[in-house]
Structure formats: structure tokens, C-alpha cells
C-alpha positions as CSV (number, residue, x, y, z in Angstrom):
1,X,75.3,50.6,99.0
2,X,76.5,51.3,95.5
3,X,79.2,50.3,93.1
4,X,81.9,52.8,92.4
5,X,82.2,53.1,88.6
6,X,85.9,54.2,88.8
7,X,87.3,51.6,91.2
8,X,84.7,48.9,90.6
9,X,84.4,48.3,94.3
10,X,81.1,48.0,96.2
11,X,80.7,50.7,98.9
12,X,80.4,50.1,102.6
13,X,77.1,50.5,104.3
14,X,76.4,54.2,104.9
15,X,79.3,55.4,102.7
16,X,78.6,58.7,100.9
17,X,77.8,58.7,97.2
18,X,79.7,61.2,95.0
19,X,78.1,62.0,91.6
20,X,80.5,63.3,89.0
21,X,79.1,65.1,86.0
22,X,81.1,63.9,83.0
23,X,79.0,65.3,80.1
24,X,76.7,68.3,79.7
25,X,74.9,70.0,76.8
26,X,73.7,73.5,76.2
27,X,69.9,74.1,76.5
28,X,67.8,77.0,75.2
29,X,64.4,77.4,77.0
30,X,61.6,79.0,74.9
31,X,58.1,80.1,75.4
32,X,55.2,80.6,73.0
33,X,53.6,84.1,73.3
34,X,50.9,86.0,71.3
35,X,52.2,88.9,69.3
36,X,50.0,90.7,66.7
37,X,47.4,87.9,66.6
38,X,49.9,85.1,66.0
39,X,52.0,82.9,68.2
40,X,55.7,83.6,68.3
41,X,58.3,81.5,70.0
42,X,60.8,83.6,72.1
43,X,63.9,82.7,74.0
44,X,63.4,82.9,77.7
45,X,66.7,81.5,79.1
46,X,69.9,79.7,78.3
47,X,71.6,77.1,80.4
48,X,72.9,73.5,80.4
49,X,71.7,70.1,81.4
50,X,73.4,67.0,82.6
51,X,73.7,64.2,80.0
52,X,75.8,61.7,81.9
53,X,77.1,61.4,85.5
54,X,78.9,58.6,87.3
55,X,78.8,57.2,90.8
56,X,82.0,57.3,92.8
57,X,83.2,56.5,96.3
58,X,85.6,58.9,98.1
59,X,88.6,56.9,96.7
60,X,87.2,57.0,93.2
61,X,86.6,60.8,93.5
62,X,90.3,61.2,94.5
63,X,91.4,59.2,91.4
64,X,89.1,61.3,89.2
65,X,90.4,64.6,90.6
66,X,94.0,63.5,90.1
67,X,93.3,62.5,86.5
68,X,91.7,66.0,85.9
69,X,94.9,67.6,87.3
70,X,97.2,65.4,85.2
71,X,95.1,66.0,82.0
72,X,94.3,62.3,81.7
73,X,90.6,62.7,82.3
74,X,89.6,61.6,78.8
75,X,91.6,58.4,79.1
76,X,90.0,57.5,82.5
77,X,86.5,58.1,81.1
78,X,87.3,56.0,78.0
79,X,88.4,53.1,80.2
80,X,85.0,53.2,82.1
81,X,83.0,52.4,79.0
């Protein structure tokens, strides 16, 4: 059981948890290698990582998806804080 962060309701036993990613940040992965008798840091890959995610029930997920379609996602997330 969990609490839906959008509707504020507690889930029923066995109900599926939906995690919604609401904030990410870019990430650069580097590695130290030896080059001409000195260590040099080189970029190996680029990607992103999750900063914040929220728990939502199926009902909360529908509300979130509607807010994304309507363009009111920022208002919904502000009301959660």
C-alpha cells in the first residue's frame, strides 16, 4: 500500500504503483586514463539521471496525463509541494 501524491488517497491492497519522473538532470560520465605518463580525464558517455519522482495511483496518473495535455503540469506539481 502507498499514498498517491497527486490525489492524496491511500491505495488499495495490491494496487499497482506508478512512478512519474518529474525532474531530471544531465550527467557526463568520465574516466581517468594514462596518456603520456600522466592521468587525463576523458568523457566516456552522456546521459541523464532522475532527480525527483512521485508515486501515483492509476487515478493520479490519469490526472497527471491530463495536466500534461492541457499544459497545466507546472501548476499541478507546484500544488504538490
